[in-house]
Every structure is written in C-alpha cells, then in structure tokens.
C-alpha positions in Angstrom: -30.1 18.4 -17.0 -27.5 19.7 -14.6 -28.0 16.7 -12.3 -27.4 14.3 -15.1 -24.3 16.1 -16.2 -23.0 16.2 -12.7 -23.7 12.5 -12.2 -21.9 11.6 -15.4 -18.9 13.6 -14.3 -18.8 11.9 -10.9 -19.1 8.4 -12.5 -16.4 9.2 -15.0 -14.0 10.4 -12.3 -14.6 7.4 -10.1 -14.0 5.1 -13.0 -10.8 6.8 -13.9 -9.3 6.5 -10.5 -5.8 5.1 -10.5 -6.1 3.9 -6.9 -8.4 1.3 -5.5 -8.4 0.8 -1.7 -9.6 -2.4 0.0 -10.2 -2.6 3.7 -10.3 -6.0 5.4 -11.6 -5.1 8.9 -10.6 -7.7 11.4 -8.8 -7.7 14.7 -5.1 -8.3 14.8 -4.7 -11.9 16.1 -1.4 -11.9 18.0 -1.8 -15.6 18.8 -1.6 -16.4 15.1 1.9 -17.8 14.5 2.2 -16.4 11.0 1.4 -12.9 12.4 3.9 -13.3 15.2 6.6 -14.5 12.8 6.0 -11.6 10.3 6.1 -9.0 13.0 9.2 -10.5 14.6 11.1 -10.8 11.3 10.2 -7.3 10.3 10.9 -5.9 13.8 7.5 -4.4 13.7 6.0 -5.5 17.0 5.7 -2.0 18.3 2.0 -0.8 18.1 3.2 2.4 16.2 4.5 0.3 13.3 2.8 -1.0 10.2 4.4 -3.0 7.4 4.0 -2.0 3.8 4.5 -4.7 1.2 4.9 -3.7 -2.5 3.7 -6.8 -4.2 2.7 -7.7 -7.8 3.2 -5.7 -11.0 6.3 -3.6 -10.3 8.9 -3.6 -13.1 11.8 -1.3 -12.3 9.4 1.4 -11.0 11.1 4.2 -9.0 9.2 4.6 -5.7 9.7 7.5 -3.3 8.3 6.8 0.2 8.0 9.4 2.9 6.9 8.8 6.5 6.0 12.1 8.2 8.7 14.5 7.0 11.3 11.7 6.6 12.2 10.3 3.2 12.7 6.6 3.8 13.8 5.7 0.3 13.8 6.6 -3.4 14.5 3.4 -5.2 13.6 1.4 -8.3 11.8 -1.8 -7.3 10.9 -4.9 -9.2 8.5 -7.7 -8.3 10.2 -11.1 -8.0 7.6 -13.0 -9.9 8.3 -16.4 -8.2 7.3 -15.0 -4.9 5.1 -11.9 -5.8 7.1 -9.5 -3.7 9.1 -6.4 -4.6 9.8 -4.5 -1.4 8.9 -4.4 2.3 9.1 -1.2 4.4 8.3 -0.6 8.1 6.5 2.7 8.8 5.5 4.8 11.8 1.7 4.4 11.6 1.1 7.6 13.6 2.3 9.7 10.7 1.1 10.1 7.1 2.9 8.0 4.5 3.3 9.6 1.1 4.1 7.4 -1.9 5.2 8.8 -5.3 5.5 6.3 -8.0 7.6 7.9 -10.8 6.2 6.6 -14.1 5.7 8.4 -17.4 2.5 9.6 -15.7 3.5 9.9 -12.0 1.1 8.6 -9.4 1.1 10.1 -5.9 -1.0 9.1 -3.0 -1.0 9.1 0.8 -1.8 6.5 3.4 -3.8 8.1 6.2 -2.5 7.5 9.8 -6.0 6.6 11.0 -6.1 3.7 8.5 -2.5 2.7 9.2 -3.1 2.6 12.9 -6.0 0.2 12.4 -4.2 -2.1 10.0 -0.8 -3.7 10.6 -0.3 -5.0 7.1 -0.7 -2.9 3.9 -0.2 -4.5 0.5 0.3 -2.3 -2.6 0.2 -3.9 -6.0 0.2 -2.5 -9.5 -2.1 -3.8 -12.2 0.4 -5.2 -14.7 1.4 -2.7 -17.4 -1.1 -0.1 -16.2 -0.9 3.0 -14.1 -3.5 1.5 -11.6 -2.8 0.4 -8.1 -4.6 -1.6 -5.4 -4.0 -0.9 -1.7 -5.2 -3.5 0.7 -5.3 -2.6 4.4 -5.6 -5.7 6.6 -4.5 -7.3 9.9 -3.7 -10.7 8.3 -0.5 -12.0 6.8 -0.2 -13.1 3.2 2.3 -15.7 2.4 4.9 -15.1 -0.3 6.3 -18.1 -2.2 
C-alpha cells in the first residue's frame, strides 16, 4: 500500500511540474551560416557565452534574470506575435542562471552551467495563459519571422 501511495505522489508531482526541459543533443556546427550569423549578431562567439531567447507566450510578464551573482535585468517582456520573440540575453555559461518570472504565482528556476556549457542556444517559452514553461537546450538556431 505504501508503494502505491508513494508512486501516486511521484506521478502527481511530475504531472504538476511547471517546467519542461527538452535537450537536443547535437554538436555546434560553426560552419552553418545561420549559427555564425546568430553568434556574430549577438556578440556571443566566446565559448563561455550562451544565448537565451524568451520566445512564445509572454504577455507583459516581469522577468528577473541573474547570472552568477549579477542581476542582468528585471523587466516586463512581451512576445511580438509576428516573430515569436520577446527578449534575447547573452549569459556567461560557466555560471548558474536564475530566472524568476513574477506572476500571480511566481515561478523560479535555474539553468545549470553544465547544461549551458553544452548548449549555445536556450529557448524559453510560456504555454499561453498558463504558468507552465518549456526550456529547450540546443546547438541549432531557430529562425524568427
């Protein structure tokens, strides 16, 4: 009986998670012109930099982003629906990134330096109208527009 109760609790907690992480494991292709262009435009060619894109679903949501012990910004952001992008931020991928999304039910989460170091591009989206978020770690560039 205890095993069944414990299993149900674990399933419930996993189902209630506000954060879903997706890992696309592939090597960074520096010969890809779209990757070169994105890194050059963002000034993120340094191997200690990763780029965080806040994409779909943000509607005047106040985001607080810390990198290591440095507060990079606390701003309301809004997705531009025509391009599916709200904000871009370069981070030092050797340090933990803490994100606090200040909603009626605040959501806080951290991006681990080990994952950041292995992925140049991180895409964070909000499920429209819900307090659920998807974080995609990848080494490929998504096009906006």
